[in-house]
C-alpha positions as CSV (number, residue, x, y, z in Angstrom):
1,M,-0.1,-0.3,-0.3
2,I,1.2,3.6,-0.6
3,G,1.9,5.9,2.3
4,I,0.3,9.2,2.6
5,I,2.3,11.9,4.6
6,V,0.9,15.3,5.2
7,T,2.4,18.2,6.2
8,G,2.2,22.0,6.2
9,H,2.1,25.1,8.2
10,G,1.3,26.1,12.0
11,F,-1.7,23.0,12.9
12,F,-2.5,22.4,9.0
13,A,-1.2,18.6,8.8
14,T,-3.4,17.7,12.3
15,G,-6.1,19.9,11.4
16,I,-7.1,18.5,8.4
17,T,-6.0,14.5,9.5
18,S,-8.7,15.2,12.4
19,A,-11.4,15.6,9.6
20,L,-10.2,12.9,8.1
21,K,-10.6,10.3,11.2
22,L,-13.9,12.2,11.3
23,L,-15.0,11.0,7.8
24,V,-13.2,8.2,7.8
25,G,-12.0,6.9,11.1
26,E,-8.2,6.1,11.6
27,P,-5.9,6.1,8.9
28,E,-3.3,3.7,8.5
29,Q,0.3,3.9,6.7
30,F,-0.1,8.0,7.5
31,E,2.0,10.3,9.1
32,A,0.6,14.5,9.9
33,V,3.5,16.2,10.5
34,D,3.3,19.7,11.6
35,F,5.8,23.0,11.0
36,E,5.1,24.5,14.3
37,P,5.5,28.3,14.8
38,E,8.7,27.0,17.1
39,D,10.4,24.7,14.5
40,S,13.3,25.3,12.7
41,I,13.5,24.6,9.1
42,D,15.9,21.8,10.5
43,M,13.7,20.3,13.1
44,L,10.4,20.1,10.1
45,T,13.5,18.3,8.0
46,D,13.7,15.9,10.3
47,K,10.5,15.1,11.2
48,L,10.1,14.1,7.9
49,K,13.1,12.3,7.9
50,A,11.4,10.4,10.8
51,A,7.6,10.1,8.7
52,V,9.3,8.4,5.8
53,E,11.5,6.3,7.9
54,R,8.2,4.8,9.8
55,L,6.6,4.2,5.8
56,K,9.8,2.8,4.6
57,D,7.8,-0.2,4.0
58,C,5.2,1.2,2.0
59,E,4.8,0.8,-1.6
60,G,6.0,4.0,-2.2
61,I,5.0,7.9,-0.5
62,L,2.9,10.2,-1.6
63,L,3.4,13.7,0.2
64,L,0.8,16.4,0.4
65,T,1.5,19.5,1.5
66,D,-0.4,22.8,1.9
67,L,1.7,25.8,-0.1
68,R,3.8,25.6,-2.7
69,G,7.1,27.4,-2.2
70,G,6.4,27.2,1.5
71,S,9.1,25.5,4.2
72,P,7.2,22.0,4.2
73,Y,6.6,21.8,0.4
74,N,10.8,22.8,-0.4
75,V,11.3,20.4,2.9
76,A,9.9,17.8,0.7
77,S,10.8,18.5,-2.6
78,R,14.4,17.9,-1.3
79,L,13.4,14.9,0.3
80,C,11.8,13.9,-2.8
81,M,15.0,14.7,-4.7
82,S,17.6,13.0,-2.3
83,G,15.3,9.6,-1.3
84,K,14.1,6.5,-2.6
85,E,12.1,6.2,-6.0
86,G,8.5,6.3,-5.5
87,M,8.2,9.5,-3.5
88,E,6.0,11.9,-5.3
89,V,4.9,16.1,-3.4
90,L,1.9,17.7,-4.2
91,A,1.3,21.2,-2.8
92,G,-2.2,22.6,-2.3
93,T,-3.9,19.9,-0.3
94,N,-7.6,20.0,0.5
95,L,-9.7,17.9,2.0
96,P,-11.8,16.2,-0.8
97,M,-8.2,15.4,-2.1
98,L,-6.9,13.9,1.0
99,I,-10.1,11.9,1.5
100,E,-9.5,10.9,-2.3
101,V,-6.1,9.4,-1.7
102,Y,-6.6,8.0,1.1
103,M,-9.8,5.6,0.4
104,T,-8.8,4.9,-3.1
105,R,-5.0,3.9,-2.4
106,G,-4.6,0.6,-2.2
107,M,-6.0,0.2,-5.9
108,A,-3.5,3.1,-7.7
109,A,-0.9,1.2,-9.7
110,D,1.5,3.1,-8.5
111,V,2.1,6.4,-5.8
112,V,2.4,8.8,-9.7
113,A,-1.5,7.4,-10.5
114,L,-2.1,8.3,-7.0
115,A,-0.7,11.5,-7.4
116,D,-3.0,11.9,-10.2
117,T,-6.0,10.9,-9.1
118,A,-4.9,13.7,-5.9
119,L,-4.8,16.4,-8.0
120,K,-8.0,15.9,-10.0
121,A,-9.8,15.1,-6.9
122,G,-8.5,18.1,-5.3
123,S,-9.1,20.9,-7.8
124,S,-12.6,19.4,-9.0
125,Q,-13.8,20.6,-5.5
126,V,-12.7,23.8,-5.7
127,L,-16.0,25.4,-6.6
128,R,-17.9,29.0,-6.0
129,F,-21.7,28.8,-4.6
130,E,-24.1,29.8,-7.7
131,R,-27.5,31.0,-6.5
132,A,-29.1,30.3,-9.9
133,A,-28.0,26.6,-10.0
134,A,-28.5,26.0,-6.6
135,F,-31.2,23.6,-5.7
136,M,-34.8,25.4,-3.9
137,P,-35.3,24.4,-0.5
138,D,-38.7,23.5,0.5
139,D,-40.4,25.0,3.2
140,D,-39.1,22.4,5.6
141,D,-35.5,23.2,5.1
142,E,-35.5,26.5,4.5
143,I,-33.3,28.5,7.2
144,E,-34.3,32.1,9.2
145,M,-31.9,34.6,9.3
146,D,-32.1,36.8,12.5
């Protein structure tokens, strides 16, 4: 199975992981690595290396980061370049993306295919609410505004 590491600024990783747990239960072969305000780049690097080490027996590792160009993304990218084959790094992680990769990783041919799935799932769920296309609520469903 492909391992998943989520990392990001502040408590992004543990925050999005708590939402994942609420929806799918306790994730396996999964690591959440926060880049906390008091952490140095070296500390973040050590945390991510340790997470990769814990997932060393996986059939590849997908590293999901919050922001392209941020420290978590840059460190993950350096680990990917210097590490073993079978690691992919993505930025712009959102909850629909995370749910999709977690639920489908057992069916993915490899980590590259799973990364492609993540990109499609993540971008397809970014949208703007449109009143004209919205459903019309029944009287029982109306929300009163105070």
